[in-house]
PQR file with spaces between the fields and no chain letter, atoms N, CA, C, O and H, PARSE charges and radii, in Angstrom:
ATOM       1  N    MET     1       1.009   -1.246   -0.392 -0.4000 1.5000
ATOM       2  CA   MET     1      -0.070    0.132   -0.068 -0.0000 2.0000
ATOM       3  C    MET     1       0.765    0.963    0.121  0.5500 1.7000
ATOM       4  O    MET     1       1.703    0.946    0.918 -0.5500 1.4000
ATOM       5  N    SER     2       0.401    1.868   -0.738 -0.4000 1.5000
ATOM       6  CA   SER     2       1.438    3.258   -1.006 -0.0000 2.0000
ATOM       7  C    SER     2       0.872    4.208    0.157  0.5500 1.7000
ATOM       8  O    SER     2      -0.093    3.887    0.850 -0.5500 1.4000
ATOM       9  H    SER     2      -0.361    1.882   -1.385  0.4000 1.0000
ATOM      10  N    GLN     3       1.690    5.606    0.316 -0.4000 1.5000
ATOM      11  CA   GLN     3       1.759    6.363    2.039 -0.0000 2.0000
ATOM      12  C    GLN     3       0.123    7.346    1.419  0.5500 1.7000
ATOM      13  O    GLN     3      -0.512    7.973    2.266 -0.5500 1.4000
ATOM      14  H    GLN     3       2.474    5.866   -0.248  0.4000 1.0000
ATOM      15  N    TYR     4      -0.298    7.341    0.119 -0.4000 1.5000
ATOM      16  CA   TYR     4      -1.346    7.694    0.048 -0.0000 2.0000
ATOM      17  C    TYR     4      -2.501    7.023    0.444  0.5500 1.7000
ATOM      18  O    TYR     4      -3.252    7.402    1.342 -0.5500 1.4000
ATOM      19  H    TYR     4       0.218    6.832   -0.570  0.4000 1.0000
ATOM      20  N    GLN     5      -2.614    6.169   -0.137 -0.4000 1.5000
ATOM      21  CA   GLN     5      -3.968    4.801    0.198 -0.0000 2.0000
ATOM      22  C    GLN     5      -3.703    4.725    2.013  0.5500 1.7000
ATOM      23  O    GLN     5      -4.565    4.946    2.864 -0.5500 1.4000
ATOM      24  H    GLN     5      -2.003    5.860   -0.866  0.4000 1.0000
ATOM      25  N    ASP     6      -2.572    4.429    2.202 -0.4000 1.5000
ATOM      26  CA   ASP     6      -2.528    4.219    3.923 -0.0000 2.0000
ATOM      27  C    ASP     6      -3.017    5.808    4.774  0.5500 1.7000
ATOM      28  O    ASP     6      -3.403    5.672    5.935 -0.5500 1.4000
ATOM      29  H    ASP     6      -1.872    4.249    1.511  0.4000 1.0000
ATOM      30  N    ASP     7      -2.995    6.915    4.324 -0.4000 1.5000
ATOM      31  CA   ASP     7      -3.509    7.993    4.274 -0.0000 2.0000
ATOM      32  C    ASP     7      -5.471    8.007    4.621  0.5500 1.7000
ATOM      33  O    ASP     7      -6.339    8.215    5.470 -0.5500 1.4000
ATOM      34  H    ASP     7      -2.682    7.025    3.381  0.4000 1.0000
ATOM      35  N    ASP     8      -5.172    7.567    3.063 -0.4000 1.5000
ATOM      36  CA   ASP     8      -7.160    7.643    2.593 -0.0000 2.0000
ATOM      37  C    ASP     8      -7.620    6.556    3.299  0.5500 1.7000
ATOM      38  O    ASP     8      -8.850    6.546    3.286 -0.5500 1.4000
ATOM      39  H    ASP     8      -4.467    7.398    2.374  0.4000 1.0000
ATOM      40  N    PHE     9      -6.979    5.319    4.123 -0.4000 1.5000
ATOM      41  CA   PHE     9      -7.540    4.549    4.681 -0.0000 2.0000
ATOM      42  C    PHE     9      -7.778    4.632    6.041  0.5500 1.7000
ATOM      43  O    PHE     9      -8.508    3.840    6.636 -0.5500 1.4000
ATOM      44  H    PHE     9      -5.979    5.327    4.134  0.4000 1.0000
ATOM      45  N    GLN    10      -7.192    5.557    6.561 -0.4000 1.5000
ATOM      46  CA   GLN    10      -7.030    6.310    7.813 -0.0000 2.0000
ATOM      47  C    GLN    10      -7.701    7.229    8.215  0.5500 1.7000
ATOM      48  O    GLN    10      -8.193    7.456    9.321 -0.5500 1.4000
ATOM      49  H    GLN    10      -6.599    6.200    6.078  0.4000 1.0000
ATOM      50  N    ASN    11      -7.718    8.066    6.755 -0.4000 1.5000
ATOM      51  CA   ASN    11      -8.610    8.856    7.433 -0.0000 2.0000
ATOM      52  C    ASN    11     -10.308    8.359    7.220  0.5500 1.7000
ATOM      53  O    ASN    11     -11.138    8.739    8.046 -0.5500 1.4000
ATOM      54  H    ASN    11      -7.318    7.881    5.857  0.4000 1.0000
ATOM      55  N    ASP    12     -10.701    7.519    6.091 -0.4000 1.5000
ATOM      56  CA   ASP    12     -11.800    6.655    6.594 -0.0000 2.0000
ATOM      57  C    ASP    12     -12.078    6.377    7.745  0.5500 1.7000
ATOM      58  O    ASP    12     -12.978    6.924    8.382 -0.5500 1.4000
ATOM      59  H    ASP    12     -10.026    7.209    5.420  0.4000 1.0000
ATOM      60  N    LEU    13     -11.292    5.431    8.186 -0.4000 1.5000
ATOM      61  CA   LEU    13     -11.736    4.591    9.641 -0.0000 2.0000
ATOM      62  C    LEU    13     -11.602    5.838   10.513  0.5500 1.7000
ATOM      63  O    LEU    13     -12.447    5.685   11.396 -0.5500 1.4000
ATOM      64  H    LEU    13     -10.561    4.987    7.668  0.4000 1.0000
ATOM      65  N    HIS    14     -11.017    6.901   10.695 -0.4000 1.5000
ATOM      66  CA   HIS    14     -11.086    8.143   11.575 -0.0000 2.0000
ATOM      67  C    HIS    14     -12.858    9.031   11.193  0.5500 1.7000
ATOM      68  O    HIS    14     -13.555    9.565   12.056 -0.5500 1.4000
ATOM      69  H    HIS    14     -10.331    7.025    9.978  0.4000 1.0000
ATOM      70  N    GLU    15     -13.163    8.947    9.827 -0.4000 1.5000
ATOM      71  CA   GLU    15     -14.805    9.465    9.556 -0.0000 2.0000
ATOM      72  C    GLU    15     -15.282    8.563    9.887  0.5500 1.7000
ATOM      73  O    GLU    15     -16.381    9.054   10.142 -0.5500 1.4000
ATOM      74  H    GLU    15     -12.597    8.513    9.126  0.4000 1.0000
ATOM      75  N    GLU    16     -15.431    7.095   10.224 -0.4000 1.5000
ATOM      76  CA   GLU    16     -16.565    5.963   10.924 -0.0000 2.0000
ATOM      77  C    GLU    16     -16.619    5.971   11.888  0.5500 1.7000
ATOM      78  O    GLU    16     -17.624    5.674   12.534 -0.5500 1.4000
ATOM      79  H    GLU    16     -14.538    6.695   10.017  0.4000 1.0000
ATOM      80  N    ALA    17     -15.069    6.472   12.536 -0.4000 1.5000
ATOM      81  CA   ALA    17     -14.993    6.310   13.944 -0.0000 2.0000
ATOM      82  C    ALA    17     -15.876    7.463   14.676  0.5500 1.7000
ATOM      83  O    ALA    17     -16.654    7.259   15.608 -0.5500 1.4000
ATOM      84  H    ALA    17     -14.252    6.713   12.012  0.4000 1.0000
ATOM      85  N    ARG    18     -15.519    9.068   13.893 -0.4000 1.5000
ATOM      86  CA   ARG    18     -16.457    9.790   14.458 -0.0000 2.0000
ATOM      87  C    ARG    18     -17.656    9.812   14.424  0.5500 1.7000
ATOM      88  O    ARG    18     -18.338   10.288   15.332 -0.5500 1.4000
ATOM      89  H    ARG    18     -14.886    9.234   13.136  0.4000 1.0000
ATOM      90  N    ASP    19     -18.252    9.151   13.064 -0.4000 1.5000
ATOM      91  CA   ASP    19     -20.092    9.071   12.534 -0.0000 2.0000
ATOM      92  C    ASP    19     -20.449    7.952   13.679  0.5500 1.7000
ATOM      93  O    ASP    19     -21.414    8.335   14.339 -0.5500 1.4000
ATOM      94  H    ASP    19     -17.698    8.764   12.326  0.4000 1.0000
ATOM      95  N    LEU    20     -19.855    6.447   14.179 -0.4000 1.5000
ATOM      96  CA   LEU    20     -20.227    5.772   15.540 -0.0000 2.0000
ATOM      97  C    LEU    20     -20.224    6.490   16.565  0.5500 1.7000
ATOM      98  O    LEU    20     -21.298    6.495   17.166 -0.5500 1.4000
ATOM      99  H    LEU    20     -19.070    6.136   13.642  0.4000 1.0000
ATOM     100  N    LEU    21     -19.117    7.329   17.152 -0.4000 1.5000
ATOM     101  CA   LEU    21     -19.441    8.204   18.454 -0.0000 2.0000
ATOM     102  C    LEU    21     -20.850    8.889   18.304  0.5500 1.7000
ATOM     103  O    LEU    21     -21.830    8.626   19.000 -0.5500 1.4000
ATOM     104  H    LEU    21     -18.244    7.325   16.663  0.4000 1.0000
ATOM     105  N    SER    22     -20.791    9.816   17.275 -0.4000 1.5000
ATOM     106  CA   SER    22     -22.209   10.758   17.184 -0.0000 2.0000
ATOM     107  C    SER    22     -23.353    9.679   17.376  0.5500 1.7000
ATOM     108  O    SER    22     -23.920    9.885   18.449 -0.5500 1.4000
ATOM     109  H    SER    22     -19.994   10.029   16.710  0.4000 1.0000
ATOM     110  N    ALA    23     -23.751    8.861   16.858 -0.4000 1.5000
ATOM     111  CA   ALA    23     -24.681    7.816   16.470 -0.0000 2.0000
ATOM     112  C    ALA    23     -24.992    7.549   18.165  0.5500 1.7000
ATOM     113  O    ALA    23     -26.039    7.882   18.720 -0.5500 1.4000
ATOM     114  H    ALA    23     -23.290    8.694   15.986  0.4000 1.0000
ATOM     115  N    ILE    24     -23.703    6.798   18.907 -0.4000 1.5000
ATOM     116  CA   ILE    24     -23.696    6.203   20.369 -0.0000 2.0000
ATOM     117  C    ILE    24     -24.505    7.432   21.245  0.5500 1.7000
ATOM     118  O    ILE    24     -25.495    7.221   21.945 -0.5500 1.4000
ATOM     119  H    ILE    24     -22.852    6.528   18.456  0.4000 1.0000
ATOM     120  N    GLU    25     -24.038    8.392   21.099 -0.4000 1.5000
ATOM     121  CA   GLU    25     -24.425    9.821   21.785 -0.0000 2.0000
ATOM     122  C    GLU    25     -25.323    9.759   21.068  0.5500 1.7000
ATOM     123  O    GLU    25     -25.391    8.532   20.986 -0.5500 1.4000
ATOM     124  H    GLU    25     -23.234    8.564   20.530  0.4000 1.0000
ATOM     125  N    GLN    26     -26.216   10.171   20.364 -0.4000 1.5000
ATOM     126  CA   GLN    26     -27.663   10.305   20.524 -0.0000 2.0000
ATOM     127  C    GLN    26     -28.898    9.243   20.998  0.5500 1.7000
ATOM     128  O    GLN    26     -30.028    9.477   21.429 -0.5500 1.4000
ATOM     129  H    GLN    26     -26.161   11.167   20.431  0.4000 1.0000
ATOM     130  N    VAL    27     -28.110    7.841   20.699 -0.4000 1.5000
ATOM     131  CA   VAL    27     -28.472    7.063   21.503 -0.0000 2.0000
ATOM     132  C    VAL    27     -28.414    7.129   22.582  0.5500 1.7000
ATOM     133  O    VAL    27     -29.301    6.584   23.239 -0.5500 1.4000
ATOM     134  H    VAL    27     -27.193    7.651   20.349  0.4000 1.0000
ATOM     135  N    GLU    28     -27.389    7.795   23.214 -0.4000 1.5000
ATOM     136  CA   GLU    28     -27.246    7.773   24.829 -0.0000 2.0000
ATOM     137  C    GLU    28     -28.321    9.008   25.318  0.5500 1.7000
ATOM     138  O    GLU    28     -28.970    9.038   26.364 -0.5500 1.4000
ATOM     139  H    GLU    28     -26.668    8.237   22.680  0.4000 1.0000
ATOM     140  N    GLU    29     -28.296   10.002   24.236 -0.4000 1.5000
ATOM     141  CA   GLU    29     -29.523   10.954   24.594 -0.0000 2.0000
ATOM     142  C    GLU    29     -30.686   10.161   24.660  0.5500 1.7000
ATOM     143  O    GLU    29     -31.004    9.730   25.768 -0.5500 1.4000
ATOM     144  H    GLU    29     -27.768    9.978   23.387  0.4000 1.0000
ATOM     145  N    THR    30     -31.464    9.854   23.560 -0.4000 1.5000
ATOM     146  CA   THR    30     -32.490    9.314   23.225 -0.0000 2.0000
ATOM     147  C    THR    30     -33.087    8.114   24.975  0.5500 1.7000
ATOM     148  O    THR    30     -34.240    8.018   25.395 -0.5500 1.4000
ATOM     149  H    THR    30     -31.206   10.204   22.660  0.4000 1.0000
ATOM     150  N    LEU    31     -31.859    7.448   25.553 -0.4000 1.5000
ATOM     151  CA   LEU    31     -32.388    6.824   26.133 -0.0000 2.0000
ATOM     152  C    LEU    31     -31.976    7.351   27.887  0.5500 1.7000
ATOM     153  O    LEU    31     -31.956    6.630   28.884 -0.5500 1.4000
ATOM     154  H    LEU    31     -30.922    7.527   25.212  0.4000 1.0000
ATOM     155  N    ALA    32     -31.724    8.625   27.804 -0.4000 1.5000
ATOM     156  CA   ALA    32     -31.329    9.342   28.952 -0.0000 2.0000
ATOM     157  C    ALA    32     -33.207   10.006   28.511  0.5500 1.7000
ATOM     158  O    ALA    32     -33.946    9.300   29.197 -0.5500 1.4000
ATOM     159  H    ALA    32     -31.740    9.212   26.994  0.4000 1.0000
ATOM     160  N    MET    33     -33.619   10.480   28.123 -0.4000 1.5000
ATOM     161  CA   MET    33     -34.751   11.132   28.026 -0.0000 2.0000
ATOM     162  C    MET    33     -36.250    9.817   28.124  0.5500 1.7000
ATOM     163  O    MET    33     -37.379    9.953   28.596 -0.5500 1.4000
ATOM     164  H    MET    33     -33.018   11.054   27.566  0.4000 1.0000
ATOM     165  N    MET    34     -35.642    8.729   27.512 -0.4000 1.5000
ATOM     166  CA   MET    34     -36.727    7.674   27.866 -0.0000 2.0000
ATOM     167  C    MET    34     -36.553    7.092   29.111  0.5500 1.7000
ATOM     168  O    MET    34     -37.604    6.661   29.584 -0.5500 1.4000
ATOM     169  H    MET    34     -34.725    8.618   27.130  0.4000 1.0000
ATOM     170  N    THR    35     -35.440    6.919   29.880 -0.4000 1.5000
ATOM     171  CA   THR    35     -35.432    6.459   31.296 -0.0000 2.0000
ATOM     172  C    THR    35     -36.256    7.783   31.797  0.5500 1.7000
ATOM     173  O    THR    35     -37.235    7.345   32.401 -0.5500 1.4000
ATOM     174  H    THR    35     -34.586    7.269   29.496  0.4000 1.0000
ATOM     175  N    THR    36     -36.279    9.054   31.806 -0.4000 1.5000
ATOM     176  CA   THR    36     -36.689   10.389   32.188 -0.0000 2.0000
ATOM     177  C    THR    36     -38.352    9.663   32.499  0.5500 1.7000
ATOM     178  O    THR    36     -38.948    9.463   33.557 -0.5500 1.4000
ATOM     179  H    THR    36     -35.483    9.410   31.315  0.4000 1.0000
ATOM     180  N    VAL    37     -38.648    9.458   31.376 -0.4000 1.5000
ATOM     181  CA   VAL    37     -40.472    9.322   30.646 -0.0000 2.0000
ATOM     182  C    VAL    37     -41.068    8.046   31.357  0.5500 1.7000
ATOM     183  O    VAL    37     -42.174    8.030   31.898 -0.5500 1.4000
ATOM     184  H    VAL    37     -38.164    9.620   30.517  0.4000 1.0000
ATOM     185  N    VAL    38     -40.227    7.014   31.291 -0.4000 1.5000
ATOM     186  CA   VAL    38     -40.441    6.267   31.938 -0.0000 2.0000
ATOM     187  C    VAL    38     -40.200    6.201   33.735  0.5500 1.7000
ATOM     188  O    VAL    38     -40.776    5.484   34.553 -0.5500 1.4000
ATOM     189  H    VAL    38     -39.329    7.026   30.851  0.4000 1.0000
ATOM     190  N    GLY    39     -39.715    6.671   33.831 -0.4000 1.5000
ATOM     191  CA   GLY    39     -39.474    7.333   35.502 -0.0000 2.0000
ATOM     192  C    GLY    39     -40.616    7.725   36.240  0.5500 1.7000
ATOM     193  O    GLY    39     -41.049    7.346   37.328 -0.5500 1.4000
ATOM     194  H    GLY    39     -39.247    7.254   33.166  0.4000 1.0000
ATOM     195  N    ARG    40     -41.076    8.699   35.290 -0.4000 1.5000
ATOM     196  CA   ARG    40     -42.661    9.491   35.844 -0.0000 2.0000
ATOM     197  C    ARG    40     -43.754    8.391   35.479  0.5500 1.7000
ATOM     198  O    ARG    40     -44.723    8.089   36.175 -0.5500 1.4000
ATOM     199  H    ARG    40     -40.724    9.007   34.407  0.4000 1.0000
ATOM     200  N    LEU    41     -43.495    7.999   34.579 -0.4000 1.5000
ATOM     201  CA   LEU    41     -45.113    7.116   34.410 -0.0000 2.0000
ATOM     202  C    LEU    41     -44.917    6.121   35.249  0.5500 1.7000
ATOM     203  O    LEU    41     -46.015    5.655   35.557 -0.5500 1.4000
ATOM     204  H    LEU    41     -42.708    8.244   34.014  0.4000 1.0000
ATOM     205  N    LYS    42     -44.072    5.582   35.755 -0.4000 1.5000
ATOM     206  CA   LYS    42     -43.806    5.119   37.179 -0.0000 2.0000
ATOM     207  C    LYS    42     -44.450    5.537   38.212  0.5500 1.7000
ATOM     208  O    LYS    42     -45.263    5.027   38.983 -0.5500 1.4000
ATOM     209  H    LYS    42     -43.181    5.960   35.504  0.4000 1.0000
ATOM     210  N    GLU    43     -44.035    6.392   38.125 -0.4000 1.5000
ATOM     211  CA   GLU    43     -44.407    7.205   39.825 -0.0000 2.0000
ATOM     212  C    GLU    43     -45.720    7.282   39.761  0.5500 1.7000
ATOM     213  O    GLU    43     -46.330    7.044   40.803 -0.5500 1.4000
ATOM     214  H    GLU    43     -43.375    6.807   37.499  0.4000 1.0000
ATOM     215  N    GLN    44     -46.452    7.613   38.597 -0.4000 1.5000
ATOM     216  CA   GLN    44     -47.906    8.113   38.303 -0.0000 2.0000
ATOM     217  C    GLN    44     -48.661    7.018   38.521  0.5500 1.7000
ATOM     218  O    GLN    44     -49.762    7.067   39.070 -0.5500 1.4000
ATOM     219  H    GLN    44     -45.956    7.806   37.750  0.4000 1.0000
ATOM     220  N    VAL    45     -48.017    5.782   38.031 -0.4000 1.5000
ATOM     221  CA   VAL    45     -49.010    4.724   38.087 -0.0000 2.0000
ATOM     222  C    VAL    45     -49.048    4.060   39.689  0.5500 1.7000
ATOM     223  O    VAL    45     -50.086    3.620   40.184 -0.5500 1.4000
ATOM     224  H    VAL    45     -47.123    5.741   37.586  0.4000 1.0000
ATOM     225  N    SER    46     -47.737    4.075   40.386 -0.4000 1.5000
ATOM     226  CA   SER    46     -47.381    3.925   41.646 -0.0000 2.0000
ATOM     227  C    SER    46     -48.611    4.296   42.903  0.5500 1.7000
ATOM     228  O    SER    46     -49.251    3.731   43.790 -0.5500 1.4000
ATOM     229  H    SER    46     -46.894    4.432   39.984  0.4000 1.0000
ATOM     230  N    ALA    47     -48.415    5.701   42.253 -0.4000 1.5000
ATOM     231  CA   ALA    47     -49.393    6.773   42.903 -0.0000 2.0000
ATOM     232  C    ALA    47     -50.891    6.414   42.672  0.5500 1.7000
ATOM     233  O    ALA    47     -51.710    6.634   43.564 -0.5500 1.4000
ATOM     234  H    ALA    47     -47.895    6.160   41.532  0.4000 1.0000
ATOM     235  N    HIS    48     -51.271    5.839   41.432 -0.4000 1.5000
ATOM     236  CA   HIS    48     -52.639    5.542   41.546 -0.0000 2.0000
ATOM     237  C    HIS    48     -52.646    4.406   42.150  0.5500 1.7000
ATOM     238  O    HIS    48     -53.691    4.265   42.784 -0.5500 1.4000
ATOM     239  H    HIS    48     -50.606    5.660   40.707  0.4000 1.0000
ATOM     240  N    LEU    49     -52.047    3.665   42.220 -0.4000 1.5000
ATOM     241  CA   LEU    49     -52.041    2.188   42.929 -0.0000 2.0000
ATOM     242  C    LEU    49     -52.546    2.422   44.453  0.5500 1.7000
ATOM     243  O    LEU    49     -53.225    1.774   45.249 -0.5500 1.4000
ATOM     244  H    LEU    49     -51.198    3.780   41.705  0.4000 1.0000
ATOM     245  N    ASP    50     -52.046    3.354   44.459 -0.4000 1.5000
ATOM     246  CA   ASP    50     -51.882    3.791   45.988 -0.0000 2.0000
ATOM     247  C    ASP    50     -53.246    4.414   46.610  0.5500 1.7000
ATOM     248  O    ASP    50     -53.779    4.311   47.715 -0.5500 1.4000
ATOM     249  H    ASP    50     -51.495    3.880   43.812  0.4000 1.0000
ATOM     250  N    GLY    51     -53.539    5.025   45.553 -0.4000 1.5000
ATOM     251  CA   GLY    51     -54.732    5.474   46.105 -0.0000 2.0000
ATOM     252  C    GLY    51     -54.671    6.983   46.062  0.5500 1.7000
ATOM     253  O    GLY    51     -55.699    7.621   45.838 -0.5500 1.4000
ATOM     254  H    GLY    51     -53.106    5.109   44.655  0.4000 1.0000
ATOM     255  N    GLU    52     -52.963    7.866   46.362 -0.4000 1.5000
ATOM     256  CA   GLU    52     -53.035    9.012   46.583 -0.0000 2.0000
ATOM     257  C    GLU    52     -53.719    9.979   45.292  0.5500 1.7000
ATOM     258  O    GLU    52     -53.587   11.203   45.296 -0.5500 1.4000
ATOM     259  H    GLU    52     -52.127    7.347   46.543  0.4000 1.0000
ATOM     260  N    ASP    53     -54.436    9.268   44.239 -0.4000 1.5000
ATOM     261  CA   ASP    53     -54.503   10.418   43.300 -0.0000 2.0000
ATOM     262  C    ASP    53     -56.009   10.395   43.511  0.5500 1.7000
ATOM     263  O    ASP    53     -56.619   10.144   42.472 -0.5500 1.4000
ATOM     264  H    ASP    53     -54.544    8.274   44.236  0.4000 1.0000
ATOM     265  N    ASP    54     -56.825   10.608   44.669 -0.4000 1.5000
ATOM     266  CA   ASP    54     -58.263   10.417   44.605 -0.0000 2.0000
ATOM     267  C    ASP    54     -58.872   11.469   43.826  0.5500 1.7000
ATOM     268  O    ASP    54     -60.097   11.386   43.901 -0.5500 1.4000
ATOM     269  H    ASP    54     -56.329   10.812   45.513  0.4000 1.0000
ATOM     270  N    ASP    55     -58.466   12.455   43.086 -0.4000 1.5000
ATOM     271  CA   ASP    55     -58.958   13.358   42.334 -0.0000 2.0000
ATOM     272  C    ASP    55     -59.073   13.424   40.923  0.5500 1.7000
ATOM     273  O    ASP    55     -59.327   14.269   40.065 -0.5500 1.4000
ATOM     274  H    ASP    55     -57.470   12.522   43.025  0.4000 1.0000
ATOM     275  N    THR    56     -58.760   12.082   41.011 -0.4000 1.5000
ATOM     276  CA   THR    56     -58.920   11.657   39.161 -0.0000 2.0000
ATOM     277  C    THR    56     -60.529   11.524   38.753  0.5500 1.7000
ATOM     278  O    THR    56     -61.349   10.728   39.209 -0.5500 1.4000
ATOM     279  H    THR    56     -58.553   11.396   41.709  0.4000 1.0000
ATOM     280  N    ILE    57     -60.702   12.486   37.818 -0.4000 1.5000
ATOM     281  CA   ILE    57     -62.062   11.744   37.392 -0.0000 2.0000
ATOM     282  C    ILE    57     -62.019   11.290   36.491  0.5500 1.7000
ATOM     283  O    ILE    57     -61.147   11.694   35.722 -0.5500 1.4000
ATOM     284  H    ILE    57     -60.036   13.133   37.447  0.4000 1.0000
ATOM     285  N    GLU    58     -62.897   10.218   36.056 -0.4000 1.5000
ATOM     286  CA   GLU    58     -63.238    9.609   34.780 -0.0000 2.0000
ATOM     287  C    GLU    58     -64.469   10.067   34.128  0.5500 1.7000
ATOM     288  O    GLU    58     -65.606   10.274   34.553 -0.5500 1.4000
ATOM     289  H    GLU    58     -63.606    9.890   36.681  0.4000 1.0000
ATOM     290  N    MET    59     -63.954   10.162   33.047 -0.4000 1.5000
ATOM     291  CA   MET    59     -65.270   10.686   31.322 -0.0000 2.0000
ATOM     292  C    MET    59     -64.599   10.370   30.934  0.5500 1.7000
ATOM     293  O    MET    59     -63.439    9.975   31.052 -0.5500 1.4000
ATOM     294  H    MET    59     -63.031    9.995   32.701  0.4000 1.0000
ATOM     295  N    SER    60     -66.068   10.680   29.778 -0.4000 1.5000
ATOM     296  CA   SER    60     -65.786   10.159   28.360 -0.0000 2.0000
ATOM     297  C    SER    60     -65.360   11.041   27.382  0.5500 1.7000
ATOM     298  O    SER    60     -65.151   12.203   27.731 -0.5500 1.4000
ATOM     299  H    SER    60     -67.010   11.002   29.682  0.4000 1.0000
ATOM     300  N    ALA    61     -65.185   10.719   26.209 -0.4000 1.5000
ATOM     301  CA   ALA    61     -64.134   11.713   25.398 -0.0000 2.0000
ATOM     302  C    ALA    61     -64.806   12.949   25.216  0.5500 1.7000
ATOM     303  O    ALA    61     -64.168   13.998   25.305 -0.5500 1.4000
ATOM     304  H    ALA    61     -65.354    9.775   25.925  0.4000 1.0000
ATOM     305  N    GLU    62     -66.462   12.945   24.883 -0.4000 1.5000
ATOM     306  CA   GLU    62     -67.114   13.692   24.762 -0.0000 2.0000
ATOM     307  C    GLU    62     -66.899   14.940   25.835  0.5500 1.7000
ATOM     308  O    GLU    62     -66.577   16.124   25.737 -0.5500 1.4000
ATOM     309  H    GLU    62     -66.981   12.094   24.811  0.4000 1.0000
ATOM     310  N    GLU    63     -67.240   14.061   26.881 -0.4000 1.5000
ATOM     311  CA   GLU    63     -67.309   15.071   28.363 -0.0000 2.0000
ATOM     312  C    GLU    63     -66.040   15.920   28.672  0.5500 1.7000
ATOM     313  O    GLU    63     -66.029   16.895   29.424 -0.5500 1.4000
ATOM     314  H    GLU    63     -67.501   13.099   26.960  0.4000 1.0000
ATOM     315  N    PHE    64     -64.622   15.255   27.770 -0.4000 1.5000
ATOM     316  CA   PHE    64     -63.162   15.974   28.239 -0.0000 2.0000
ATOM     317  C    PHE    64     -63.358   16.701   26.919  0.5500 1.7000
ATOM     318  O    PHE    64     -62.644   17.702   26.880 -0.5500 1.4000
ATOM     319  H    PHE    64     -64.631   14.463   27.160  0.4000 1.0000
ATOM     320  N    LEU    65     -64.185   16.505   25.686 -0.4000 1.5000
ATOM     321  CA   LEU    65     -63.537   17.818   24.782 -0.0000 2.0000
ATOM     322  C    LEU    65     -64.623   18.822   25.372  0.5500 1.7000
ATOM     323  O    LEU    65     -64.158   19.925   25.086 -0.5500 1.4000
ATOM     324  H    LEU    65     -64.766   15.691   25.718  0.4000 1.0000
ATOM     325  N    GLU    66     -66.032   19.056   26.161 -0.4000 1.5000
ATOM     326  CA   GLU    66     -66.731   19.900   26.707 -0.0000 2.0000
ATOM     327  C    GLU    66     -66.063   20.457   27.526  0.5500 1.7000
ATOM     328  O    GLU    66     -66.224   21.675   27.615 -0.5500 1.4000
ATOM     329  H    GLU    66     -66.409   18.160   26.394  0.4000 1.0000
ATOM     330  N    GLN    67     -65.141   19.841   28.363 -0.4000 1.5000
ATOM     331  CA   GLN    67     -64.292   20.618   29.553 -0.0000 2.0000
ATOM     332  C    GLN    67     -63.166   21.361   28.730  0.5500 1.7000
ATOM     333  O    GLN    67     -62.416   21.976   29.489 -0.5500 1.4000
ATOM     334  H    GLN    67     -65.010   18.852   28.291  0.4000 1.0000
ATOM     335  N    CYS    68     -62.841   21.479   27.430 -0.4000 1.5000
ATOM     336  CA   CYS    68     -61.728   21.947   27.056 -0.0000 2.0000
ATOM     337  C    CYS    68     -62.072   23.172   26.046  0.5500 1.7000
ATOM     338  O    CYS    68     -61.396   23.962   25.388 -0.5500 1.4000
ATOM     339  H    CYS    68     -63.450   20.980   26.813  0.4000 1.0000
ATOM     340  N    GLU    69     -63.648   22.906   26.278 -0.4000 1.5000
ATOM     341  CA   GLU    69     -64.356   23.598   25.083 -0.0000 2.0000
ATOM     342  C    GLU    69     -63.867   23.297   23.652  0.5500 1.7000
ATOM     343  O    GLU    69     -63.283   24.176   23.019 -0.5500 1.4000
ATOM     344  H    GLU    69     -64.197   22.264   26.813  0.4000 1.0000
ATOM     345  N    ASN    70     -64.066   22.208   23.185 -0.4000 1.5000
ATOM     346  CA   ASN    70     -63.197   21.712   21.856 -0.0000 2.0000
ATOM     347  C    ASN    70     -64.076   20.956   21.065  0.5500 1.7000
ATOM     348  O    ASN    70     -63.643   20.342   20.090 -0.5500 1.4000
ATOM     349  H    ASN    70     -64.540   21.494   23.699  0.4000 1.0000
ATOM     350  N    THR    71     -65.363   20.929   21.401 -0.4000 1.5000
ATOM     351  CA   THR    71     -66.521   20.229   21.133 -0.0000 2.0000
ATOM     352  C    THR    71     -66.451   19.580   19.859  0.5500 1.7000
ATOM     353  O    THR    71     -67.316   18.725   19.668 -0.5500 1.4000
ATOM     354  H    THR    71     -65.715   21.427   22.193  0.4000 1.0000
ATOM     355  N    GLU    72     -65.387   19.846   18.679 -0.4000 1.5000
ATOM     356  CA   GLU    72     -65.349   19.471   17.021 -0.0000 2.0000
ATOM     357  C    GLU    72     -64.235   18.444   17.469  0.5500 1.7000
ATOM     358  O    GLU    72     -63.874   17.635   16.614 -0.5500 1.4000
ATOM     359  H    GLU    72     -64.685   20.541   18.835  0.4000 1.0000
ATOM     360  N    GLY    73     -63.709   18.397   18.596 -0.4000 1.5000
ATOM     361  CA   GLY    73     -62.511   17.661   18.232 -0.0000 2.0000
ATOM     362  C    GLY    73     -61.254   17.689   17.380  0.5500 1.7000
ATOM     363  O    GLY    73     -60.596   16.907   16.693 -0.5500 1.4000
ATOM     364  H    GLY    73     -64.002   19.054   19.290  0.4000 1.0000
ATOM     365  N    THR    74     -61.225   19.484   17.906 -0.4000 1.5000
ATOM     366  CA   THR    74     -59.841   19.482   16.467 -0.0000 2.0000
ATOM     367  C    THR    74     -58.695   19.664   17.366  0.5500 1.7000
ATOM     368  O    THR    74     -58.815   20.380   18.360 -0.5500 1.4000
ATOM     369  H    THR    74     -61.759   20.119   18.464  0.4000 1.0000
ATOM     370  N    TRP    75     -57.248   18.882   17.004 -0.4000 1.5000
ATOM     371  CA   TRP    75     -56.323   18.417   17.666 -0.0000 2.0000
ATOM     372  C    TRP    75     -56.025   20.017   16.918  0.5500 1.7000
ATOM     373  O    TRP    75     -56.487   20.508   15.888 -0.5500 1.4000
ATOM     374  H    TRP    75     -57.150   18.301   16.196  0.4000 1.0000
ATOM     375  N    HIS    76     -54.879   20.646   18.114 -0.4000 1.5000
ATOM     376  CA   HIS    76     -54.042   21.510   17.844 -0.0000 2.0000
ATOM     377  C    HIS    76     -52.497   21.213   18.093  0.5500 1.7000
ATOM     378  O    HIS    76     -51.653   22.069   17.827 -0.5500 1.4000
ATOM     379  H    HIS    76     -54.505   20.247   18.950  0.4000 1.0000
């Protein structure tokens, strides 16, 4: 292998490594966010099961839309 081919090969390897590191960092950020969301959901479900959330009101979709003054059901 010539010096130029070796340099190109090394540059390609470094670029692939940087791309891989970037992908890993994105996965890490996503996992951190998902861990936070799952933790909050777990707390909410636990609180609901423990009866700490007694002010929960059960209602139909129509009743909910009336509460929101959105009887057409338009998504915003």
